C-alpha positions as CSV (number, residue, x, y, z in Angstrom):
1,M,-17.6,-3.8,1.3
2,K,-16.9,-7.3,2.8
3,L,-15.5,-8.6,6.1
4,H,-12.9,-11.2,5.9
5,P,-10.1,-12.3,8.4
6,I,-6.6,-11.0,7.0
7,L,-5.3,-14.3,8.5
8,P,-5.8,-16.9,6.9
9,A,-8.3,-14.6,4.7
10,L,-10.8,-15.1,2.4
11,G,-14.1,-17.1,2.7
12,L,-15.0,-20.4,1.8
13,I,-17.1,-19.2,-1.2
14,I,-14.0,-18.8,-3.2
15,A,-12.8,-22.5,-2.8
16,L,-16.1,-23.6,-4.1
17,A,-16.3,-22.1,-7.6
18,L,-13.1,-20.5,-8.9
19,P,-12.5,-19.3,-12.4
20,A,-9.5,-20.9,-14.0
21,Q,-6.0,-19.4,-13.5
22,A,-6.7,-17.0,-10.8
23,V,-4.7,-16.5,-7.8
24,Y,-6.4,-16.5,-4.5
25,V,-5.9,-17.3,-0.9
26,N,-7.1,-20.6,0.2
27,P,-9.2,-20.7,3.4
28,Q,-8.1,-24.3,3.6
29,G,-4.4,-22.9,4.4
30,T,-2.6,-24.8,1.5
31,G,-1.2,-23.3,-1.5
32,Q,1.7,-22.8,-3.8
33,V,2.8,-19.5,-1.8
34,L,3.1,-19.2,2.1
35,L,3.2,-15.7,3.9
36,F,4.6,-15.9,7.4
37,P,3.3,-12.5,8.8
38,Y,6.5,-12.3,11.3
39,Y,9.6,-13.7,12.7
40,S,11.5,-12.3,15.7
41,V,14.7,-12.9,18.0
42,N,14.0,-9.5,19.9
43,G,14.7,-10.1,23.5
44,S,15.0,-13.9,24.4
45,Q,12.4,-14.9,21.7
46,S,13.0,-17.2,19.1
47,T,10.7,-18.3,16.0
48,L,9.7,-21.7,15.0
49,I,8.9,-22.2,11.4
50,S,7.5,-25.4,9.7
51,V,6.7,-26.1,6.0
52,V,4.5,-29.1,5.3
53,N,4.1,-30.9,1.9
54,T,0.6,-32.3,2.2
55,K,0.8,-33.8,-1.2
56,S,2.1,-37.4,-2.3
57,T,4.7,-35.6,-4.6
58,A,8.0,-34.3,-4.1
59,K,8.5,-30.5,-4.5
60,I,11.0,-27.7,-4.6
61,A,10.6,-24.3,-2.9
62,R,12.2,-20.9,-2.5
63,I,12.3,-19.6,1.0
64,R,13.2,-16.0,1.9
65,F,13.6,-14.3,5.1
66,R,13.1,-10.4,4.8
67,E,14.0,-8.1,7.5
68,G,11.2,-5.8,8.6
69,Y,12.4,-2.5,7.7
70,N,12.4,-2.5,4.0
71,A,11.8,-6.1,3.1
72,R,15.4,-6.4,1.7
73,Q,16.3,-10.1,1.7
74,V,18.6,-11.4,4.4
75,V,18.5,-15.0,3.8
76,D,17.1,-17.3,0.9
77,L,17.6,-21.0,0.2
78,N,16.0,-23.7,-2.0
79,L,14.1,-26.5,0.0
80,V,13.3,-29.8,-1.3
81,L,10.3,-31.6,0.2
82,G,9.7,-35.4,-0.3
83,P,6.2,-36.5,-0.4
84,N,4.1,-35.8,2.8
85,D,7.3,-34.3,4.2
86,T,7.7,-31.6,7.0
87,W,10.5,-29.1,7.0
88,T,11.3,-27.3,10.6
89,A,13.7,-24.6,11.5
90,T,14.2,-22.1,14.4
91,V,15.2,-18.7,14.0
92,F,17.4,-17.6,17.0
93,A,20.2,-15.3,18.4
94,L,22.6,-16.1,21.1
95,Q,23.2,-12.3,22.0
96,Q,21.2,-9.1,22.1
97,A,23.9,-7.5,19.6
98,D,23.7,-10.4,17.4
99,G,21.8,-10.7,14.2
100,A,19.2,-13.6,13.4
101,T,20.5,-17.2,12.8
102,I,18.3,-20.0,11.2
103,L,19.2,-23.6,12.7
104,T,17.7,-26.9,11.1
105,R,18.2,-30.3,12.3
106,D,15.8,-31.6,9.6
107,G,17.1,-34.0,7.2
108,S,15.6,-32.4,4.1
109,C,17.9,-31.3,1.2
110,T,18.5,-27.6,0.6
111,S,20.4,-25.4,-1.9
112,P,23.0,-24.1,-0.9
113,D,23.5,-27.6,0.9
114,K,23.6,-27.6,4.5
115,P,27.1,-28.6,5.0
116,S,28.2,-25.3,3.3
117,W,26.4,-23.1,5.9
118,T,27.9,-21.0,8.2
119,A,29.0,-23.8,10.7
120,P,27.6,-27.0,12.3
121,F,25.5,-26.4,15.3
122,P,26.7,-27.9,18.6
123,G,24.7,-30.9,19.6
124,G,23.8,-31.2,15.8
125,G,21.9,-29.5,13.0
126,Y,23.3,-26.8,10.8
127,Q,22.9,-23.2,11.1
128,Q,23.2,-20.1,8.8
129,L,23.8,-16.6,10.1
130,F,21.5,-13.8,8.6
131,F,23.2,-11.4,6.1
132,P,23.4,-7.7,6.0
133,F,24.6,-7.4,2.3
134,A,21.2,-6.4,0.9
135,Y,21.0,-3.1,3.1
136,D,24.5,-2.0,3.8
137,A,27.4,-0.7,2.1
138,H,26.6,0.1,-1.5
139,N,22.8,-1.1,-0.9
140,T,22.3,1.2,2.0
141,D,18.6,2.7,1.8
142,S,18.6,5.0,4.7
143,G,17.7,2.4,7.5
144,P,20.0,0.9,9.9
145,T,22.9,-0.7,8.6
146,A,23.6,-3.0,11.8
147,I,23.4,-6.7,11.9
148,T,20.6,-6.3,14.3
149,R,18.4,-5.3,11.6
150,T,18.1,-8.7,10.9
151,R,16.3,-9.5,14.1
152,E,12.6,-9.3,13.0
153,G,10.8,-9.7,9.7
154,Y,8.7,-11.9,7.6
155,V,9.0,-15.1,5.6
156,E,8.0,-16.0,2.3
157,V,7.8,-19.5,0.6
158,I,7.0,-20.0,-3.1
159,E,6.9,-23.3,-4.8
160,M,9.0,-23.7,-7.8
161,A,8.1,-26.8,-8.9
162,E,6.9,-30.5,-8.3
163,L,9.7,-33.2,-9.2
164,G,9.4,-36.3,-11.2
165,G,11.9,-38.8,-12.4
166,A,15.4,-38.9,-10.9
167,L,14.9,-35.6,-8.7
168,A,11.7,-37.2,-7.3
169,A,13.3,-40.4,-6.4
170,A,16.3,-38.5,-4.6
171,A,13.9,-36.4,-2.7
172,S,11.9,-39.5,-1.6
173,G,15.3,-42.0,-0.9
174,P,16.2,-43.3,2.7
175,Q,17.8,-40.8,5.1
176,P,20.3,-39.4,4.9
177,L,19.2,-38.3,1.3
178,N,21.6,-38.0,-1.6
179,C,21.4,-33.8,-1.9
180,M,23.9,-33.6,-4.8
181,P,21.4,-33.8,-7.5
182,F,19.8,-30.7,-6.4
183,Q,23.1,-28.5,-6.2
184,Q,23.5,-29.4,-10.1
185,M,20.1,-29.3,-11.6
186,G,19.2,-27.0,-14.4
187,S,16.0,-25.2,-15.6
188,L,15.6,-27.4,-18.7
189,S,15.5,-30.6,-16.7
190,A,12.3,-32.8,-17.8
191,D,12.0,-33.7,-14.0
192,L,10.8,-30.1,-13.2
193,L,6.9,-30.1,-13.2
194,P,4.6,-27.3,-12.6
195,P,3.7,-26.3,-9.1
196,G,1.0,-28.3,-7.7
197,G,0.2,-26.6,-4.2
198,G,-0.4,-28.3,-1.0
199,L,2.1,-26.5,0.9
200,Q,0.9,-25.5,4.6
201,G,3.0,-23.5,7.2
202,N,2.9,-22.7,10.9
203,F,4.9,-20.4,13.1
204,A,5.3,-20.0,16.8
205,I,7.3,-16.9,18.5
206,V,8.7,-18.4,21.7
207,D,10.1,-16.9,24.8
208,V,11.3,-19.8,27.1
209,A,12.3,-17.2,30.0
210,D,9.0,-15.6,29.9
211,G,6.9,-18.6,29.2
212,T,5.0,-16.9,26.2
213,L,4.1,-18.3,22.8
214,F,2.3,-16.5,20.1
215,G,1.7,-18.9,17.2
216,G,-0.5,-19.4,13.9
217,A,-0.8,-20.4,10.4
218,A,0.8,-19.0,7.2
219,T,-1.5,-17.0,4.7
220,A,-1.6,-19.5,1.7
221,I,-2.0,-18.4,-1.9
222,E,-3.1,-20.8,-4.5
223,D,-2.8,-21.2,-8.1
224,F,0.3,-18.8,-8.4
225,S,1.8,-20.5,-11.5
226,L,1.1,-22.9,-14.0
227,L,4.5,-23.4,-15.2
228,S,7.8,-24.4,-13.3
229,L,9.3,-21.6,-11.7
230,F,12.8,-23.0,-11.3
231,N,15.5,-21.4,-13.2
232,D,19.6,-21.6,-13.0
233,F,20.2,-17.9,-13.8
234,G,20.2,-16.5,-10.4
235,T,16.6,-15.0,-10.7
236,P,14.6,-17.1,-8.5
237,P,10.7,-16.2,-8.2
238,T,9.1,-13.4,-6.4
239,L,5.7,-12.5,-5.5
240,A,5.4,-10.2,-8.5
241,V,5.8,-13.3,-10.9
242,A,2.5,-14.9,-10.8
243,V,0.5,-16.6,-13.3
244,S,0.3,-14.9,-16.7
245,R,-1.8,-15.5,-19.6
246,G,-0.7,-13.1,-22.5
247,G,0.7,-10.7,-19.9
248,E,-2.5,-10.8,-17.7
249,V,-2.8,-11.8,-14.2
250,D,-6.3,-12.5,-12.5
251,A,-6.7,-12.3,-8.8
252,T,-10.2,-13.5,-7.1
253,I,-11.2,-11.6,-3.8
254,P,-14.2,-11.7,-1.7
255,S,-17.3,-9.6,-2.3
256,D,-20.8,-9.2,-1.0
257,G,-22.5,-12.5,-1.7
258,G,-19.6,-14.3,-3.6
259,Y,-16.5,-13.2,-5.3
260,T,-14.8,-10.8,-7.6
261,T,-12.1,-11.4,-10.2
262,L,-9.7,-8.7,-11.0
263,T,-7.6,-8.6,-14.0
264,Y,-4.0,-6.8,-14.0
265,S,-1.3,-6.3,-16.6
266,T,2.1,-7.2,-16.0
267,A,3.1,-4.6,-18.3
268,D,2.6,-2.1,-15.5
269,F,5.6,-3.2,-14.0
270,P,8.0,-4.3,-16.7
271,A,11.1,-4.8,-14.7
272,F,9.6,-7.9,-12.3
273,G,6.3,-8.8,-13.5
274,G,2.8,-7.9,-12.0
275,P,2.6,-7.5,-8.0
276,N,-0.9,-5.9,-8.3
277,A,-2.5,-9.3,-8.4
278,I,-1.1,-10.5,-5.0
279,S,-1.6,-7.0,-3.5
280,A,-5.4,-7.5,-4.5
281,L,-5.7,-10.5,-2.4
282,L,-4.3,-8.9,0.8
283,M,-6.1,-5.5,0.5
284,A,-7.6,-4.1,3.5
285,D,-9.8,-1.1,3.7
286,S,-9.4,-1.3,7.6
287,V,-8.3,-3.8,10.2
288,F,-10.0,-4.3,13.7
289,G,-9.5,-6.2,16.7
290,A,-9.6,-6.0,20.5
291,M,-6.8,-3.6,22.7
292,S,-6.3,-4.8,26.3
293,R,-3.9,-2.7,28.5
294,E,-5.2,-3.5,32.0
295,A,-2.7,-3.0,34.8
296,G,-4.8,-5.5,37.3
297,V,-4.1,-8.5,35.1
298,G,-0.8,-6.9,33.7
299,S,-2.4,-7.6,30.0
300,H,-0.6,-6.1,26.9
301,T,-1.8,-6.1,23.2
302,E,0.0,-5.6,20.1
303,W,-1.2,-6.1,16.3
304,V,1.5,-7.3,13.8
305,L,0.8,-5.8,10.3
306,T,3.0,-7.0,7.3
307,S,3.0,-5.7,3.8
308,P,4.6,-8.7,1.9
309,T,4.4,-6.8,-1.6
310,K,5.3,-3.4,-0.2
311,L,9.1,-3.5,-1.6
312,F,7.8,-3.5,-5.2
313,Y,5.9,0.0,-4.7
314,T,8.6,1.5,-2.5
315,D,12.1,0.3,-2.7
316,D,14.2,2.4,-4.9
317,Q,16.2,-0.6,-6.3
318,L,13.4,-2.2,-7.6
319,L,11.9,0.9,-8.9
320,G,14.7,2.1,-10.5
321,V,14.8,5.7,-9.1
322,A,17.2,7.6,-6.8
323,L,17.8,6.8,-3.2
324,G,15.6,9.2,-1.3
325,G,13.7,10.4,-4.3
326,P,10.2,10.0,-5.4
327,G,8.9,7.4,-7.4
328,A,6.6,5.2,-5.3
329,R,3.7,3.4,-6.8
330,A,0.1,3.3,-5.7
331,P,-1.5,2.3,-3.2
332,F,1.8,3.5,-1.3
333,E,3.1,7.2,-1.3
334,K,6.6,7.5,-0.6
335,T,9.6,5.4,-1.5
336,F,11.7,4.0,1.5
337,G,13.8,6.7,2.5
338,E,12.3,9.7,0.7
339,G,13.1,13.0,2.1
340,G,15.9,11.2,4.2
341,V,13.3,9.2,6.3
342,A,14.0,5.7,7.4
343,G,10.8,4.7,6.5
344,S,7.9,4.8,3.9
345,C,5.0,5.8,5.9
346,V,1.4,5.6,5.3
347,S,-1.1,7.1,7.9
348,Y,-4.0,5.4,9.6
349,R,-6.8,6.6,11.4
350,V,-7.8,5.2,14.7
351,S,-11.3,4.7,16.3
352,G,-12.7,2.3,18.9
353,F,-15.6,1.6,21.2
354,D,-15.4,0.5,25.1
355,R,-17.4,-2.3,26.2
356,E,-20.6,-0.3,26.5
357,G,-20.4,0.6,23.1
358,R,-19.2,4.2,23.8
359,A,-16.9,5.8,21.1
360,V,-13.2,6.1,22.2
361,D,-10.7,8.6,20.5
362,F,-7.0,7.8,20.5
363,A,-4.8,11.1,20.4
364,T,-1.1,11.3,19.2
365,D,1.6,12.8,21.5
366,P,3.8,15.6,20.5
367,G,6.8,13.5,19.2
368,P,10.6,14.5,19.2
369,A,11.6,16.4,16.3
370,G,12.3,14.3,13.2
371,A,10.4,11.4,14.5
372,L,8.2,9.2,12.2
373,P,4.5,10.0,12.5
374,Q,2.8,8.2,15.2
375,H,-0.5,6.7,13.6
376,A,1.4,5.1,10.7
377,L,2.7,2.3,9.0
378,C,6.2,3.1,8.1
379,Y,7.9,-0.5,7.4
380,A,7.3,-3.5,5.4
381,T,6.5,-5.0,9.0
382,N,5.1,-3.1,11.7
383,V,3.8,-3.7,15.3
384,V,1.0,-1.5,16.6
385,H,1.4,-1.2,20.5
386,F,-1.5,-0.1,22.7
387,S,0.9,1.4,25.4
388,N,2.3,4.7,26.8
389,L,5.9,3.7,26.3
390,P,8.0,6.0,24.5
391,D,7.9,5.9,20.7
392,D,11.7,5.2,20.4
393,G,11.5,2.1,22.8
394,A,10.7,-1.5,22.1
395,T,7.3,-2.6,22.2
396,P,6.2,-4.1,25.6
397,L,5.0,-7.5,24.3
398,L,7.1,-8.5,21.3
399,G,10.0,-6.3,21.8
400,S,9.8,-4.9,18.5
401,R,11.6,-1.7,17.2
402,L,9.1,-1.5,14.5
403,G,6.5,-0.1,16.6
404,S,3.6,2.2,15.9
405,K,2.0,3.7,19.0
406,V,-1.7,3.9,19.7
407,W,-2.7,5.3,23.2
408,N,-4.2,8.3,25.2
409,P,-7.6,6.7,24.9
410,T,-10.4,9.4,25.7
411,P,-12.3,8.5,27.6
412,A,-9.8,6.6,29.6
413,T,-10.5,2.8,29.2
414,E,-8.3,-0.4,29.5
415,T,-10.2,-2.0,26.9
416,A,-11.7,-1.4,23.6
417,N,-12.4,-2.7,20.0
418,V,-10.3,-0.9,17.8
419,R,-10.4,-0.2,14.1
420,L,-7.5,1.1,12.0
421,Q,-8.6,2.9,8.7
422,L,-5.7,2.1,6.3
423,G,-4.3,4.4,3.8
424,V,-5.4,7.7,5.2
425,R,-3.8,10.9,3.5
426,S,-2.6,13.5,6.1
427,G,-4.5,16.6,5.8
428,S,-6.7,15.2,3.2
429,A,-10.1,13.3,2.9
430,G,-8.3,10.9,0.2
431,R,-7.2,7.5,0.5
432,N,-4.7,5.2,-0.6
433,I,-6.0,3.2,-3.6
434,L,-4.5,0.1,-5.6
435,P,-5.5,1.2,-9.0
436,A,-8.1,-0.8,-11.4
437,G,-6.3,-2.8,-13.9
438,L,-7.5,-4.3,-17.1
439,R,-11.0,-5.3,-15.5
440,G,-12.6,-4.8,-12.2
441,P,-12.5,-1.9,-10.0
442,A,-9.8,-0.1,-7.8
443,L,-9.7,-1.4,-4.2
444,R,-9.0,1.0,-1.1
445,G,-6.6,0.6,1.6
446,L,-3.3,-1.2,1.8
447,P,-2.2,-4.9,1.3
448,V,-1.6,-6.4,4.7
449,I,-1.5,-9.7,6.5
450,G,-1.1,-10.0,10.3
451,F,-2.4,-11.1,13.6
452,E,-3.2,-9.9,17.2
453,A,-1.2,-11.1,20.1
454,V,-2.2,-10.6,23.8
455,R,-0.6,-11.7,27.0
456,Y,-1.9,-11.6,30.6
457,I,0.1,-12.2,33.8
458,N,-1.0,-14.0,36.8
459,G,0.5,-13.2,40.0
460,N,-1.5,-15.2,42.0
461,V,-1.0,-18.7,40.9
462,S,0.3,-19.6,44.4
463,P,2.9,-17.9,46.6
464,G,6.1,-17.1,44.7
465,L,5.0,-18.1,41.3
466,L,3.8,-16.2,38.2
467,A,2.0,-17.4,35.2
468,N,1.8,-15.9,31.6
469,Y,-1.2,-16.6,29.5
470,T,-0.7,-15.7,25.8
471,M,-3.1,-15.6,22.6
472,A,-2.4,-15.1,19.0
473,T,-5.7,-14.6,17.0
474,P,-6.5,-13.2,13.3
475,L,-7.2,-9.7,12.8
476,R,-10.4,-8.9,10.9
477,A,-10.6,-6.8,7.9
478,D,-13.0,-5.4,5.5
479,V,-12.5,-4.8,1.5
480,A,-13.7,-1.7,-0.3
481,C,-14.0,-1.4,-4.0
482,V,-13.9,2.2,-5.4
483,D,-14.3,4.0,-8.7
484,A,-11.8,5.9,-10.3
485,A,-12.5,9.1,-8.2
486,G,-11.9,7.0,-5.0
487,V,-15.8,6.6,-4.2
488,A,-16.8,3.6,-2.6
489,I,-19.0,1.2,-5.0
490,D,-20.3,-2.4,-4.7
491,C,-17.8,-4.9,-5.5
492,P,-18.9,-6.9,-8.6
493,S,-20.1,-10.2,-7.4
494,Q,-19.7,-13.2,-9.4
């Protein structure tokens, strides 16, 4: 069992001596894939996103915004980055009843081209409304169908290719850039070279009215592909398309004293590739961090836990199963909407210790009939909140509608170190497991990324003034290797 932070993840040992062509989470924060755990426009919040090309070569990447219920795509675009270029955008909403909108004043080229977006933004820049098409009408999945479903979720960025020749020249030219070549290029272009990595990302969830900011870095995955992933057939790359050698994908994870390389077959998911390798990178047996709910200092703590690969295991459309029917793949248990439930829930077990090291228990409340289980991660993005608010209300800190409530500490305490043991089977001692692949052990738990957000309110700055102090820090996680029976074993170390 190995301890590691789930954001940005892994340890320095992996960067020192990696086998060739194995995906891994880069502790230095750069890679071919970036996973942003959360965006939100709830309340009066907006989310700032930046993607940095740290290399001296031009690149083209695919950016997807996925809503938080079932990870259905709500906006995607191709982004061209020149050498050492930085792209910035803001996700916002003007009204509470609106969906999210992306706004950028950045000069980098995109496809679709920015002039074709929804409308120019007053004061300069371009905006694009988020779309409900992937979850409404004939794409319903038992979740909400209103545009407000787009107000929170997560973001993925996948580098498709480095650029050479005329395309590199177009991406590196004087401003304003000529973006026409990027609207017309084809996948056979000799100017599309294999991805080279070096992307780095940051996010900040800002509430100007409240004076709060929660920021962090994207999880970066390196060695995702050795071939150009750009194509002009309407099938851009996903997290299920990783580097493959003869139908095999390797993943390197931390283990006691070093690292372990696991090998998976893409034939396990013939419809869309091999998500198991990326899931292996993100597997956590448990996550742990701090909880603070102190009335005297107005503190709140919430944990964001996102499963970027969950859709490949639980979405009926990707699995080719009937809506609401069985067919989920391990390590998840149910498809989204199975049994008429607007979610795909996996339970967790909560434990904690107060500042004196005394054990703290957290009991569930008797919820209303038909409510989702309380100690469970039911969505692609989940916000675990430590508060006694009603289950159907927005979380007190991030205003999330994807909340999972943890409260009723016994003995009563306002602060504690808390652990969530992930993938606990209800009424059973069994645990959720990512099955072993072609080589290497199985892994216990769930694939997650995330962070801990905390706010303190100071009402004594001076008469009539109030101050908010906020912080976002990585959660911690441990990795557990298991045998075919689910019994913990030492992870083989290399």
